[in-house]
Structures are given as C-alpha cells and as structure tokens.
C-alpha positions as CSV (number, residue, x, y, z in Angstrom):
1,M,127.0,-35.5,-42.1
2,D,123.5,-37.0,-42.1
3,I,120.3,-35.3,-41.5
4,G,120.0,-37.3,-37.9
5,N,123.6,-35.9,-36.9
6,L,122.9,-32.6,-38.0
7,V,119.8,-32.1,-36.2
8,T,121.5,-33.8,-32.9
9,L,123.7,-31.1,-33.2
10,I,121.9,-28.1,-33.6
11,V,119.6,-29.5,-30.5
12,S,122.7,-29.8,-28.5
13,I,123.6,-26.2,-29.2
14,V,120.6,-24.5,-28.7
15,T,120.0,-27.2,-25.3
16,V,123.8,-25.6,-23.9
17,G,123.0,-22.2,-25.4
18,N,119.9,-22.1,-23.2
19,I,121.7,-23.8,-20.0
20,L,124.2,-21.0,-20.4
21,L,121.6,-18.3,-20.8
22,A,119.8,-19.5,-18.0
23,G,122.9,-18.9,-15.9
24,V,123.4,-15.6,-17.1
25,V,119.7,-14.6,-15.8
26,V,120.0,-16.4,-13.2
27,F,123.1,-15.5,-11.7
28,I,124.6,-12.9,-13.4
29,E,121.4,-10.5,-13.8
30,R,119.7,-9.1,-10.6
31,R,115.8,-9.1,-11.8
32,D,112.9,-9.5,-9.6
33,I,112.4,-13.0,-9.0
34,G,109.0,-13.3,-10.6
35,A,110.7,-12.0,-14.2
36,T,113.4,-14.6,-13.7
37,W,111.1,-17.6,-13.6
38,A,109.1,-16.0,-16.3
39,W,112.1,-16.1,-18.4
40,L,113.4,-19.8,-17.3
41,M,109.7,-21.0,-18.7
42,V,110.5,-19.2,-22.1
43,L,114.0,-20.0,-22.6
44,F,113.2,-24.0,-21.8
45,F,109.5,-24.5,-23.1
46,I,110.4,-22.5,-26.4
47,P,114.2,-23.4,-26.7
48,L,115.0,-21.5,-29.9
49,L,112.6,-19.2,-30.6
50,G,112.9,-18.4,-26.3
51,F,116.8,-16.8,-27.1
52,L,115.8,-14.8,-29.8
53,F,113.0,-13.5,-27.8
54,Y,115.3,-13.2,-24.6
55,I,118.1,-11.2,-27.0
56,F,115.6,-8.8,-28.3
57,F,113.5,-8.2,-25.6
58,G,115.2,-9.5,-22.2
59,R,118.5,-7.8,-22.1
60,Q,119.3,-5.5,-19.7
61,L,120.3,-2.2,-19.8
62,T,124.2,-0.9,-17.9
63,K,123.0,1.2,-15.1
64,K,125.8,2.9,-14.1
65,N,125.5,6.2,-15.4
66,F,123.7,5.9,-18.4
67,Y,123.5,9.3,-19.1
68,N,127.4,9.8,-19.0
69,L,127.2,12.9,-16.6
70,S,130.4,14.2,-15.3
71,S,131.1,14.1,-11.8
72,E,130.0,18.0,-11.6
73,E,126.8,17.7,-13.2
74,R,126.2,14.5,-11.0
75,A,127.4,16.8,-8.2
76,Y,125.3,19.5,-9.0
77,L,122.1,17.3,-9.1
78,Q,122.5,15.8,-5.8
79,A,123.4,19.4,-4.3
80,A,120.1,20.4,-4.8
81,A,118.4,17.8,-3.4
82,D,120.3,17.6,-0.7
83,E,119.9,21.2,0.4
84,Q,115.9,20.5,0.2
85,L,116.2,17.7,2.1
86,T,117.2,20.0,5.4
87,H,114.0,21.8,5.6
88,I,111.4,19.3,3.7
89,H,108.2,20.4,5.6
90,S,108.2,23.9,4.5
91,F,107.2,23.2,1.0
92,G,103.2,24.4,1.3
93,P,100.4,23.5,3.5
94,L,100.3,19.7,2.3
95,S,104.3,19.0,3.5
96,E,104.1,18.4,7.2
97,K,101.5,15.5,6.0
98,Y,103.5,14.4,2.7
99,G,106.7,15.5,3.9
100,D,107.9,12.1,4.0
101,L,106.8,10.9,0.4
102,M,108.3,14.4,-0.6
103,Q,111.5,13.1,1.4
104,M,111.2,9.7,-0.4
105,N,111.2,11.1,-4.2
106,L,114.2,13.7,-3.2
107,S,116.2,10.9,-1.4
108,S,115.4,8.1,-4.3
109,A,115.3,10.0,-7.5
110,N,116.6,13.5,-6.9
111,A,113.2,15.2,-7.6
112,T,113.3,18.3,-6.2
113,V,110.0,20.0,-4.7
114,T,108.7,23.2,-6.6
115,T,106.1,25.6,-5.3
116,D,104.8,27.7,-7.4
117,N,103.0,26.4,-9.8
118,E,99.9,26.9,-12.1
119,V,98.3,23.3,-13.1
120,E,96.0,22.8,-15.9
121,V,94.2,19.2,-16.6
122,F,93.2,18.1,-19.9
123,H,90.9,15.1,-20.3
124,D,90.2,15.4,-23.8
125,G,92.5,15.2,-26.9
126,K,91.1,17.8,-28.8
127,A,91.0,20.5,-25.8
128,K,94.8,19.1,-25.1
129,F,96.3,19.6,-28.5
130,E,94.7,22.9,-29.1
131,S,95.9,24.0,-26.2
132,L,99.7,22.9,-27.2
133,F,99.6,24.1,-30.7
134,E,98.8,27.7,-29.2
135,D,101.5,27.6,-27.1
136,I,103.8,26.7,-29.9
137,R,102.9,29.6,-32.2
138,N,103.1,31.8,-29.1
139,A,107.0,30.5,-28.5
140,E,110.0,33.2,-28.7
141,K,113.3,31.6,-28.5
142,E,112.6,27.3,-28.0
143,I,110.0,24.6,-28.3
144,N,111.0,21.0,-27.1
145,V,109.0,17.7,-27.6
146,Q,109.6,14.4,-26.9
147,Y,106.8,11.5,-27.8
148,Y,106.7,8.0,-27.9
149,I,104.3,7.9,-30.5
150,I,104.1,10.4,-33.4
151,Q,101.8,9.2,-36.3
152,R,101.9,9.6,-39.7
153,D,98.4,11.2,-40.0
154,G,96.7,14.6,-39.9
155,L,97.2,15.5,-36.2
156,G,101.0,14.2,-36.8
157,K,101.8,16.6,-39.7
158,R,99.9,19.2,-38.1
159,L,102.3,19.2,-35.1
160,R,105.3,18.8,-37.9
161,D,103.9,21.6,-39.8
162,E,103.4,24.4,-36.5
163,L,107.0,23.4,-35.5
164,T,108.2,23.9,-39.0
165,R,106.7,27.3,-38.9
166,K,108.2,28.4,-35.7
167,A,111.7,27.3,-36.8
168,K,111.3,29.4,-40.2
169,E,110.8,32.3,-37.4
170,G,114.4,31.6,-35.8
171,V,112.8,29.5,-32.9
172,K,115.1,26.6,-31.8
173,V,112.9,23.2,-32.4
174,R,113.9,20.2,-31.1
175,V,112.1,16.4,-31.5
176,L,112.9,13.3,-29.6
177,Y,110.5,10.3,-30.5
178,D,110.9,6.8,-29.8
179,E,111.7,4.5,-32.5
180,I,109.4,1.4,-31.8
181,G,106.9,3.7,-30.8
182,S,106.9,5.9,-33.8
183,R,108.0,2.9,-36.1
184,R,105.7,4.9,-39.1
185,I,108.1,8.0,-39.7
186,S,111.9,8.8,-40.1
187,R,113.8,11.5,-40.1
188,S,112.8,12.4,-43.7
189,F,109.2,13.3,-42.0
190,F,111.1,16.4,-40.6
191,R,112.9,17.3,-43.8
192,E,111.6,20.6,-43.9
193,L,111.8,21.2,-40.7
194,L,115.5,19.9,-40.7
195,A,116.5,22.3,-43.7
196,Y,115.2,25.7,-41.4
197,G,117.4,24.6,-38.6
198,G,115.3,22.5,-36.4
199,E,116.5,19.1,-34.8
200,A,115.0,15.6,-34.9
201,E,116.6,12.6,-32.5
202,V,115.3,9.0,-31.8
203,F,115.7,6.9,-29.0
204,F,117.7,3.9,-29.1
205,P,117.3,3.5,-33.0
206,S,117.0,0.5,-35.0
207,W,119.9,-0.8,-37.4
208,F,118.8,-0.1,-40.9
209,R,115.3,0.3,-39.2
210,L,114.9,-3.7,-39.2
211,V,117.0,-5.0,-35.8
212,N,116.6,-3.4,-32.7
213,F,117.9,-5.0,-29.8
214,R,116.7,-2.3,-27.5
215,I,112.9,-3.4,-28.2
216,N,112.0,-3.9,-24.9
217,N,113.4,-0.6,-23.2
218,R,111.3,2.1,-24.9
219,N,111.0,5.8,-23.8
220,H,107.7,5.9,-22.9
221,R,107.5,9.6,-21.9
222,K,105.3,12.7,-23.3
223,L,106.9,16.2,-22.3
224,C,106.6,19.4,-24.4
225,I,108.5,22.3,-22.9
226,I,108.0,25.8,-24.6
227,D,110.2,28.6,-24.1
228,G,111.4,27.0,-20.6
229,K,108.1,28.2,-19.2
230,T,105.3,26.2,-20.1
231,A,105.3,22.5,-20.4
232,Y,103.0,19.5,-20.8
233,I,102.8,16.2,-19.5
234,G,101.0,13.5,-19.5
235,G,99.1,10.2,-21.5
236,F,98.0,11.6,-24.7
237,N,100.7,10.7,-27.8
238,V,100.5,12.4,-31.2
239,G,97.9,11.0,-33.5
240,E,94.5,10.6,-34.5
241,E,93.1,8.4,-32.2
242,Y,94.1,10.3,-29.5
243,L,91.2,12.6,-30.7
244,G,88.8,9.6,-31.0
245,L,89.1,9.5,-34.5
246,D,89.4,5.3,-34.7
247,P,86.4,3.6,-34.9
248,K,87.8,0.8,-33.9
249,M,88.9,2.6,-30.2
250,G,86.2,5.1,-30.1
251,Y,86.3,8.0,-27.7
252,W,89.8,8.3,-26.1
253,R,89.9,9.2,-22.5
254,D,93.6,10.6,-21.4
255,T,94.8,13.1,-18.8
256,H,97.5,15.6,-19.2
257,L,98.4,18.7,-17.7
258,R,99.7,22.0,-18.3
259,I,102.4,23.4,-16.3
260,T,103.7,26.9,-15.8
261,G,106.0,27.7,-12.9
262,E,109.4,26.2,-11.6
263,A,108.8,22.9,-12.2
264,V,109.3,22.9,-15.7
265,R,112.7,23.6,-15.2
266,N,112.8,19.9,-14.1
267,I,110.3,18.7,-16.9
268,Q,113.4,20.4,-19.0
269,G,115.9,18.5,-17.4
270,R,114.3,15.6,-17.6
271,F,114.0,16.1,-22.1
272,V,118.0,17.5,-22.1
273,L,119.1,14.1,-20.3
274,D,117.6,12.0,-22.9
275,W,118.0,14.8,-25.5
276,K,121.9,14.2,-24.7
277,K,121.7,10.2,-25.2
278,A,119.7,10.1,-28.2
279,A,121.9,13.0,-30.2
280,H,124.9,11.3,-28.7
281,R,126.2,14.4,-27.1
282,K,129.5,14.2,-24.2
283,S,128.1,17.2,-22.9
284,I,125.0,19.7,-22.7
285,H,125.8,23.5,-22.2
286,P,122.9,25.2,-19.9
287,E,123.1,28.1,-22.2
288,E,122.0,26.0,-25.5
289,F,118.5,25.8,-23.6
290,V,115.9,28.1,-22.2
291,F,116.3,28.2,-18.4
292,R,113.8,30.8,-16.8
293,S,113.8,31.0,-13.3
294,D,111.7,33.7,-12.4
295,L,109.2,32.8,-10.0
296,H,105.3,32.7,-11.0
297,T,102.1,33.1,-8.8
298,G,100.9,29.4,-8.9
299,S,100.3,27.7,-5.2
300,S,100.4,24.1,-6.6
301,T,103.6,22.3,-5.2
302,V,105.0,19.4,-7.7
303,Q,107.7,16.9,-8.1
304,I,108.5,15.7,-11.3
305,I,109.4,12.0,-10.9
306,S,111.2,9.9,-13.5
307,S,112.1,6.5,-13.8
308,G,113.8,3.7,-16.1
309,P,115.4,0.6,-16.5
310,N,118.7,2.5,-15.7
311,S,117.8,3.3,-12.6
312,E,119.0,1.3,-9.4
313,T,115.6,2.0,-7.7
314,E,111.8,1.1,-9.1
315,H,111.2,5.0,-8.1
316,L,107.7,5.3,-9.6
317,K,106.4,2.5,-8.6
318,N,107.8,3.2,-5.0
319,M,106.0,6.5,-5.3
320,Y,102.9,4.7,-5.9
321,L,103.6,2.2,-3.0
322,K,103.8,5.1,-0.6
323,L,100.6,6.8,-2.0
324,I,98.9,3.9,-1.2
325,T,100.3,3.7,2.4
326,T,99.4,6.9,3.2
327,A,96.0,7.2,2.2
328,K,93.2,7.7,5.3
329,K,90.1,7.6,3.2
330,S,90.2,7.2,-0.7
331,I,92.7,6.4,-3.6
332,F,91.3,6.5,-6.8
333,I,93.4,4.7,-9.7
334,Q,92.9,5.0,-13.4
335,S,95.4,3.0,-15.6
336,P,95.0,1.0,-19.1
337,Y,97.3,-1.7,-17.9
338,F,97.0,-3.2,-14.0
339,I,99.8,-5.8,-13.9
340,P,101.4,-4.7,-10.9
341,D,103.7,-6.8,-8.5
342,S,103.0,-8.7,-5.3
343,S,104.1,-5.8,-3.2
344,F,101.6,-3.3,-5.0
345,I,98.9,-5.8,-4.3
346,D,99.7,-6.4,-0.9
347,A,100.2,-2.6,-0.3
348,C,96.2,-2.7,-2.0
349,K,95.4,-5.6,0.4
350,I,96.2,-3.5,3.6
351,A,95.1,-0.4,2.6
352,L,91.6,-1.9,1.8
353,L,91.6,-3.9,5.0
354,S,92.2,-0.4,7.0
355,G,89.1,0.7,5.3
356,V,90.3,3.0,2.6
357,D,88.1,3.3,-0.7
358,I,90.1,1.8,-3.2
359,R,88.3,2.2,-7.0
360,I,90.4,1.4,-10.1
361,M,89.0,2.1,-13.5
362,I,90.4,0.4,-16.4
363,P,89.1,0.2,-20.0
364,N,86.6,-2.6,-21.2
365,K,88.7,-2.7,-24.7
366,P,91.5,-4.9,-24.5
367,D,94.4,-3.7,-27.1
368,H,96.7,-6.5,-26.5
369,P,95.8,-9.9,-26.6
370,F,97.8,-10.7,-23.0
371,V,97.6,-8.0,-21.5
372,Y,94.2,-7.2,-20.8
373,P,93.8,-10.7,-19.3
374,A,96.6,-10.2,-17.0
375,T,95.0,-7.0,-15.9
376,L,91.4,-8.7,-15.3
377,A,93.6,-11.4,-12.9
378,H,95.2,-9.2,-10.8
379,A,92.0,-6.4,-10.4
380,G,89.9,-9.9,-9.7
381,E,92.6,-10.6,-6.9
382,L,91.7,-7.5,-5.1
383,L,87.6,-7.9,-5.1
384,P,87.2,-9.9,-2.3
385,Y,89.2,-7.4,-0.2
386,G,86.7,-4.8,-1.1
387,I,87.9,-2.9,-4.1
388,R,85.6,-1.6,-6.8
389,V,86.6,-2.3,-10.7
390,L,85.0,-0.1,-12.8
391,Q,84.9,-1.0,-16.8
392,Y,85.2,2.2,-19.0
393,E,82.9,1.8,-21.7
394,K,82.6,5.0,-23.7
395,G,85.7,4.3,-25.2
396,F,89.5,3.2,-24.5
397,L,90.6,4.5,-21.2
398,H,94.6,5.4,-21.5
399,A,94.7,7.8,-18.4
400,K,97.3,6.7,-15.6
401,T,96.4,8.6,-12.4
402,I,96.2,8.2,-9.0
403,V,94.4,10.6,-6.6
404,V,94.6,10.1,-2.7
405,D,92.4,11.3,-0.2
406,Q,91.5,14.4,-2.2
407,E,94.7,16.0,-1.9
408,V,97.9,14.6,-3.7
409,A,97.3,13.0,-7.1
410,S,100.0,11.8,-9.8
411,V,99.6,12.3,-13.6
412,G,102.0,11.4,-16.0
413,T,102.8,8.7,-18.4
414,A,103.6,5.5,-16.0
415,N,100.9,2.7,-16.3
416,I,100.4,0.2,-13.2
417,D,102.8,-2.6,-14.6
418,T,106.1,-4.3,-14.8
419,R,106.8,-2.4,-18.2
420,S,106.4,0.8,-16.7
421,F,108.1,0.3,-13.3
422,R,111.4,-1.2,-14.6
423,L,111.7,-1.5,-18.6
424,N,110.7,2.1,-20.1
425,F,111.4,5.2,-19.4
426,E,108.7,6.8,-17.7
427,A,107.8,10.6,-16.0
428,N,104.9,11.6,-13.8
429,A,103.7,14.9,-12.3
430,L,103.2,14.6,-8.4
431,V,101.0,17.5,-7.4
432,Y,100.4,18.3,-3.8
433,D,97.0,20.6,-4.2
434,A,93.9,19.8,-3.0
435,E,92.2,21.7,-5.6
436,V,94.1,20.1,-8.6
437,A,93.4,16.4,-6.5
438,K,89.8,17.4,-5.9
439,R,89.4,18.1,-10.1
440,L,90.8,14.7,-10.9
441,H,88.6,13.3,-8.2
442,A,85.4,14.6,-9.7
443,L,86.5,13.5,-13.3
444,F,86.7,10.0,-12.1
445,L,83.5,10.0,-10.6
446,K,82.3,11.5,-13.9
447,D,83.9,9.2,-16.0
448,S,82.1,6.3,-13.3
449,E,78.9,7.0,-15.5
450,D,80.3,5.3,-18.6
451,C,81.5,2.3,-16.5
452,S,80.1,-1.0,-15.9
453,E,81.2,-2.9,-12.4
454,L,83.6,-6.1,-12.5
455,T,81.7,-7.3,-9.2
456,L,82.8,-10.5,-7.2
457,E,79.6,-12.2,-8.5
458,R,80.4,-11.3,-12.3
459,Y,84.2,-12.4,-12.0
460,R,83.4,-15.3,-10.4
461,G,81.2,-16.6,-12.8
462,R,83.3,-15.6,-15.9
463,S,84.2,-19.2,-18.5
464,R,86.3,-21.6,-18.5
465,M,88.5,-19.7,-21.3
466,D,88.5,-16.6,-19.8
467,K,90.4,-18.4,-16.6
468,F,92.5,-20.5,-18.9
469,K,93.6,-16.9,-20.6
470,E,94.1,-15.1,-17.6
471,A,96.1,-18.2,-15.9
472,V,98.4,-17.9,-18.8
473,S,98.8,-14.3,-19.1
474,R,99.5,-14.2,-15.2
475,L,102.4,-16.8,-15.5
476,L,103.7,-14.3,-18.6
477,S,103.0,-10.8,-16.5
478,P,106.5,-10.2,-15.3
479,I,107.7,-10.0,-18.6
480,L,104.8,-8.4,-20.5
C-alpha cells in the first residue's frame, strides 16, 4: 500500500470514528446542550486529537448507585431526609424564610438539617492550618483527611508528620487525596504513616501513574474530621502557596470553616462514601468510624450539600440558583472562576433588575489561559444590568463563598463554573446564621479595599485581542 492510500485509509477511519463518537455524544449521553455542541466542535475541527481529548476528558460516569450502596444504606439515608421534610419550618429562626431552600436540598440531595453547630471562619492560610494542626495534636481516636491537593513541600510534609505522630500514639488516621490534584505525591510519601497503621488512598488512580481516563472527574473536596466532633470544610488545599509563600501568586485569600456540632456527622458521612469508593470496599461498618451523637451548644443551622458527576441533579448549582432567587437585598459572591451556564446568568439578571445589589469578586491574576477570559466574558455580560465586578489585587482570590441578605451563606469547594457543577466531586456548607453571614459580608467589604472595579466603560474599552480571547474561551466554557 502506497503512502497516499495509507493516508486516505487513516483519514477515513478517523472520520468514521468521529461520526460514531459524535452520535454517542448527541444521542446516547444526556449532556447539557452547550457541552454537546462544544464537544462536537472539538471532534470535527480537531479530528484525531479531538477523539483523544474526548477519551480522557469527555466520558461521563455511570450515575446509577456510584458508591455501590446496599438497599438498606440507601433506605437509611432517604429515611433521615424524609423524616425532616415533615417539619421543615422548625429548624431555627431563619427556617420560616428559607424553609423552601432547606426542603429543596433535602428532597434533591438528602442534605439533612442540623441546628446545634458552632462555626468559625478562617480567611488566612496560616491561621487555618495552625488551628487544624492543634486539633490534630489533640485527637484521641480518629483523624480523617481529604484534600484535592497535597503538595510535596514544607506544609505537606508537616501535615504528614503530624498525622504520623498521632498514628504512633494509636489514633486511627486515614488520608484520601486526588490523583491529579496531588500528582506530585504517591503512597511512598506516607511510608512511615502506613508503617504505624495509618491508611492512605487515592481517588480515581492512574494506570502506572501515566494514564488516567477520569482526568476530567476529580475529587475537589477539602475535608478534615477529627474524632467525629470537629470538621473543616472550604477552599484551602495543602501547599505552601496556600500560605502565601508562592511569589508568583502572592498572598492567598481563601475561606474555610471549622465546624463543631451535629453537621460534623454529615461531613464525616461524605468522607466515608468517598473512602469506600477509593478503598474499593463493598461495605463500611459504622463501628469502623467515630460517630458522635451528643448535642452541642451552638446555634448555627447548617446543611452539607454535596454534588458530583455521579449526581442526577446539579445539587450545588440549584442551591446557588435558589439563593439568588430568594435574595431581597444583596448577594455577595467570591469565586476564582465565574463561568456559569445560562440559567445562572438569567437568575442574576432577574435579581439585578429587581433591585438586588449583586457584587462578584474575582482574582485579577489568571492561573489558566482559557478560564480567566471566560470569567471576564460572563461577568461582562452582567455589567449592563448593574452588577459590580471587583478584581482582587492583593494576591490570588480562591474563596468560594456566597452571602445573601446578610442572613445565609455558603462556603465550600465549588466554584461558579460547569466543572464544579457537573464534573467534579464537591461539597459546601450552607449556614443559616445571620452572625456568620454578617462576618463573611464584612470580610467581603474588607477585601474590596484591595480590589479594582471592572466598570462597564473599562470592559467596553478592552483590546481586540482580549475580545478574541474571550470569544474563544466563551465557546469552550461548557467543557472548561
């Protein structure tokens, strides 16, 4: 066979493969229509590479019983949510106003409501990790740690060494990390911890650390649970950049919560399911974990909302949408990425037209070539409607918070983008407490002092090159 015929054969095979794959994308996989068109563009405009991109980045997870729960386990989780639905307006002073939001989260995500929590807010990495290490040192029975990123640097080694010391003392230690986010470490990083009875598991591991067909579905959660009575949830990963020690990124502005109270059980339950999946366990016995049931004296009402590519419903996006449509006065959002779908944009437009004060704070320091222009494009679409867009100048803004009417607030791991809503495993704490909400509201105003404002005039005056970058990024936004 001569070269010409060989090339023709290869082109034919690739073309047929693209057509078949396009058929799968359009007719078999139930995707958002924007993501469908984005993948069709990739397949037809980049034939061979587009096929490879799809294999690694485009395949969807099997949603049915992803965690392999038994019928008894599923019934138990459902029963707890159903029982609360019968008295939804009895959960604290804000339940009358936000009862429908609580009900939606219960009905959709089995996110039970807890009312006896104490919530501490951290906005600086050094303070957050010193508090975490103190709680680890005081642990008596069990420490469960889950992070998207654990770096092989000073902070990562310090966390490992603190955990190893507790394992030596007989405390049960489990570490769960994401393969792609924590690609610079392996099980050998935890060799001494493992030798003293600790455990370390990786979520969606690669084949021989080279090939990962789930590179697009990452476990983005950042959780730590100590003795079943104290939990951390928020945006900080484990690395020196989160302490502001990376000269390129500068000061790292993030938000994390320390929670004591009944909500810790729900955060622990989230960890247990991910641990079960990563450790390939058919079942988890409750006695393997510490589950405290004693009540605390806190007054914060909290729901833990989780979502992922295994979910039939985009729980976290729906929570954000409900918060936006409920707002009467103000919505303050902090997110490093702002690439929402049309439903989110429309909800913001309706709120703005209704007189709600919406402010969004984004970084003024891009860390991804396509994501930042897409963020500007979506924020720019809302400028004519009156949104205030603040660009954080002090360093890098990584916080994922939304505060509504200084009464209710969400803090967690989910960004305002398709990746967090559909592709990654995420978890947020939704706090119904005016005191906590006002604290976060005040932090937003304080951060505003370190921001420049992207006005409509400035946005319209951007260069042609910036407009081109935004146009390309916006087309790719459903799969970024």
